[in-house]
Structures are given as C-alpha cells and as structure tokens.
C-alpha positions as CSV (number, residue, x, y, z in Angstrom):
1,M,6.0,10.6,0.8
2,V,6.8,7.1,1.9
3,F,4.2,5.0,3.9
4,N,6.0,2.2,5.5
5,V,4.0,-0.1,7.8
6,S,6.2,-3.2,7.1
7,F,6.8,-5.8,10.0
8,N,3.8,-4.5,12.1
9,E,1.7,-7.7,12.2
10,L,-1.2,-5.7,10.6
11,M,-4.2,-7.9,9.8
12,G,-7.2,-7.5,7.3
13,S,-7.2,-5.4,4.3
14,L,-6.0,-1.9,3.4
15,P,-8.7,0.8,4.2
16,E,-10.1,2.9,1.4
17,S,-8.9,6.0,3.2
18,I,-5.3,5.2,2.2
19,S,-6.1,6.4,-1.2
20,G,-6.4,9.9,0.2
21,L,-2.6,9.9,0.4
22,V,-2.3,11.5,-2.8
23,S,1.5,12.5,-2.4
24,M,2.4,8.9,-1.5
25,E,5.3,7.7,-3.7
26,Q,6.0,4.5,-2.0
27,L,3.8,2.0,0.0
28,N,5.5,-0.8,1.9
29,V,3.2,-3.3,3.7
30,A,5.6,-6.3,3.6
31,S,5.7,-8.9,6.3
32,N,2.2,-8.3,7.6
33,Y,-1.1,-10.5,7.5
34,L,-3.0,-8.5,5.0
35,S,-5.6,-10.0,2.8
36,G,-7.5,-9.1,-0.4
37,S,-6.2,-7.2,-3.6
38,I,-4.7,-3.8,-3.9
39,L,-7.5,-1.3,-4.0
40,E,-7.9,0.3,-7.5
41,S,-8.0,3.7,-5.9
42,V,-4.6,3.0,-4.5
43,R,-3.2,1.8,-7.8
44,R,-4.2,5.1,-9.4
45,L,-2.4,7.3,-7.1
46,P,-0.3,9.7,-9.4
47,Q,2.9,9.6,-7.5
48,L,3.0,5.9,-6.6
49,E,5.9,4.0,-7.8
50,R,4.8,0.7,-9.4
51,E,7.9,-1.3,-10.4
52,R,8.2,-3.2,-7.2
53,E,4.5,-3.5,-6.6
54,R,4.4,-7.4,-6.6
55,E,7.3,-7.6,-4.1
56,F,5.0,-6.0,-1.3
57,F,1.7,-7.6,-2.0
C-alpha cells in the first residue's frame, strides 16, 4: 500500500495511528509543513521501504 499525502499543506506531526497501516510500503509526506521526527512505530512497520526515507522527512 502507498500512502501519499504530498503537497497537501498538512501541518503538525504524523499521528500515532498511522502506525496501524501495517501493509504500508511507501509513505510520502513531501512538501507539507510537518514537524517533529519520524515515529519509531512507523519506522518499525515491516513492509515500509526505507532507502528514500531522508528524502521525504
């Protein structure tokens, strides 16, 4: 599953509930106004691709 919310002018931090998307393979939050760090629970998602992580956060 791809979770793409890029270019949506989102503000704040990612909610903890996003870690419930256990089949998420890609997370794209580029070009928003997000703050904070990547949640550890999101980092531990088993299917999440990590090679481009720095590009989106």
